[in-house]
N, C-alpha and C positions, 0 to 999 in steps of 0.2 A: 405675409400670407394673405391670400385673397379671402373675401367674405365667404364665397362658396366653399372653399377648402376648410375654413373654420367651422362652418355649419356641418360639413361632412365629418370632420374630426370630432365635433361635439356629439353627433349622432352615434359615431362608433364608440366613443367613451361611454355614453349612456347605455348603449347596447351591452357593452362589457360589464358595466355595473349591474345591469339586469340579470345577466347570466350568472355572475357571482352570487347575487342575492338568491336567485332561484335554485342554485345548486347548494349553497351553504345553509340556507334556512332549514330544509328537511334534515340535513346532516346534524345540525346543532339541535334540532328538535328531538332527534333520536338519542343523542348523547346526553342531553340534559332535560328530560321531560318535566321535571318538577320546576326547574329554574326558569324555563321559557314558557311554561303553560299559560301564565298570565298575560303574556305579550303575543301569543300566537295569533290572536284575532285582530291585532292592531293593523289597520289598513291604511294608515296615514302615509307610509312609505310608498304604497302603490299610487295613491292620489298625487303625491308630490311628483313621482316619475311621470304620471300621465299628464299633469299640468305642464311639465317641462317638455316632454316628448312630443305632444301633439302640435304645438306651435312650431317647434324646431323641424319636425317632419314636414309640416305644411310649407314652410319657407323653403326647405331643401327641395321638395318636389316642384314647387313653383319655379325656383331658380333653374332647376334642371330642365323643366319644360320650356322656359324662355331661352335657355342656351341651345337646346337640341331641337326645339320646334315640334316635339311629339310628346304625348303623355307618358309613355313608358319605353 
C-alpha cells in the first residue's frame, strides 16, 4: 500500500472514530447521567484527536497538492 493511501485510510479511520465518539457520548450521557457526570468535562480525548488529526491532514493535503498540482 502506498504512503498516500495509508494517509487517506488513517484519516478515514480517525474520522470514523470521531463520528462514533460524537454520536455515542451524548447517548451515554443521557442513559447514565450520574455515572458519566464526573468525566463529561474531560477534554483529553479531543486534544489527542487534534494532535493526531492536524499533522495527518497537513501531510495528506500536501501530498494531494503535489500529486494534482492544485490546492483543492
